[in-house]
N, C-alpha and C positions, 0 to 999 in steps of 0.2 A: 348318212345323207348329207349332201352338200347343196348349197343353194346360191345361185348367182346373186351378187348385190344388186344387179340391175332388173332381176325378175320381179314383176309386181307381186306383192303378197298382200294377204289380208282380205277383209270383207268390207262391203259398204255399210251404210246405215242399217240399223236393225229393222227387220219387217215383222209385223204382227204385233200382238199385245206386248206391251212393255213388261219384261220379267221382273220379279220381285226378289229382293235379297240385297244384303249389304255389299256383296262382291261386285255388283254392276257399277260401271262408270257412266253417268248420264251423258257426258260429252261424247264418249266413244259410241254409245247407243245411237246418239243423234247424228254423228258425223261419219261413223265407220271406224274400224280398227285395222290400221295398216302396219302395226308393229310386227316384229319378228318374234311372235310367240306361238306356241302350239295351239291347236284348235280349241282345246278344252279351256284355254284362258282368254278366248276372244271376248271382247268387251268388258273384261274384268279390270278393275282399278290396279295400279302397281302395288299398292299396300296390300290388297287382297291376294295377289299372286305370291308376294313374299311370304305372307302369313301362311298360305297353303304349303309352299315349298318347305317352310319351317317345320311343318308337321311330319315331314319325311325326308329331312337332310340325312345324308349318309355319314358314316362315322369317320371319314377321312378329310384332313385339311390339306391345303396346298400352300407351300411357302415358296417365294421366289427372291432371290437376291438381286438387288437392283443398284449396283454401284455406277453403272455407265449408261442409265436410261435404255435399258434393254427393250428393244421393240417387240419382243416376243411376248411380253407380259400381257398385252391385250389378248392375244390368242390363247394364252394359258387360262386367263379369266373366262373367256368365252367356253372353253372346254370344261372348265370346272363347273360352270353353270349347267352345261349340257348333262353332266353326270351328277349334279345336284350335290356338290361338295359342302361340307359344313361351313367352310369359310376359306378365304384366299388371304394370305398374309404376305405383305410387301416388306422385305428386309432392306434396309439402307435408305435410299433416296425416296422421299415421300411421293414426289411426282413421277408419273409413268405415262406412256403413250397409250391413250384409251381407245384410239381408233380401231384397233384389231378386236377390241371387246364387243364391237358391234351393240353398244348400249346394254349388254347383258350384265355389266357391273351394277346396274340399278337393281337387279334381282339377287345379287350375290353378296353375302356379308364380307367385307373388306377390313383388314386390320393392318396398321403399320407398326413396324419395330425398327427402331433406330439402328440396331446392330444385332449380330447373331446372338450375343449374350442376352439381349432383351427377349429375343425369340425363345431362347433356351429356358429362361425364367418363366415365361409364359406356359411353355410346354410342360415343365415340371409341375407348375400349379395345376394344370389341366389334367395331369397324369396320362399324357400321350407321348409315345416315343417319336423321335425324329428319324425318318428313314430318307437318306439321301439317294438320289439317282445321279450316277456319274461312273466313269471309267477309272477306277483306280486299282492298284495291285491287290488291296484288300476287299474289293467289291466281290459280292456273290451274285448269282444268277437271278434276275428278277422272275424268270420263268419258272423256277423251282422254289423260290422263297415263299414261306407261309406269311403272307401279308397280315399284319395285325388288324383286327376289326376297327380299332381306333388308333389313328396315327396321323403324323404330318408328313407328307410327301415333299421333300426339300429339293429344290432345283437351283443350280447356279445360273449364272447369266451366260448368254451365247459366247462362245469362245473360250474364256478361261474356265468355265465350269464352276463347281463348288470352291469356295474360298477354303483356305486352310483351317480357319476357325470353324466354318460349317462342317467341314469333313471331320474334324475332331469331335464336334459336338454330337454327331449322328450315332444312334444306337446300332445301325447298320447302314451300309451303302450298297445299292444294287446297280448292276450293270445289264444293259439290254442287249441280247444276242444280236450280233450283225454279221452278215456273210459277204459283204462287198469289200471294196478297196479302202474306204475311208475309215478312220478310227473313231468317228463320232457323227451324231445327227443333229439336226435342228432341235433346239431346246424346246420349242413348242410341240414338236412331234414326239419327243421323249416324254414330255409331260402327258400327253394324251395316251400314249402306250401305257404308262405306269397307272394312270387313273383307270383305264379300262381293265388292266390287270386286277386292281382292287375290286372293281365291279364284278368281274367273273368270279373271283373268290368268294365274295360276301353277299352277292345279290343272286346270281344265277346258280351258284352251288347249292342254294337253299330249295331249288326245285323250280318248276315252270313258273314263268313270269309273264 
């Protein structure tokens, strides 16, 4: 589902008896909740939402190389939140354009790594493999690859794709099947496809949801 940024969202002030519980935000109850959150989180405080999400984070992380202030990172973070990724890792420059995240970065754990080597060190300590997403001669098909239950999906920046260092560090590199005339797709779109592939394999393959 998509939602126009100009479409009014949310609800007005709470009507009826004031609910009890630590998750409720008194200010939102009084003024209304116009945030872009699912209905189940209406009137909840941000900390309460994050705590609830933490109880059911998925096993995949998302990492994005950020050497040239890639404008796609915000969109990647927004999608990672939609699929409830364990965390998003920014590799390279610490600053990134948050506009595309639509404030979802407030609910998503974010980590910074100065370079690929630092990300690799973190992944080794965490015991999770790096799975790159890019078109290389040694890439294997995302559509048939058995995605690990715990992993880091690593994406390069728009245009250059994965750096040489990132490519070499990956346990596997996956390519997305394409049937048109171009050899690549938007980095944010590729990230969304890869995250959804993980969800199909490890969430919906477990049975009805």
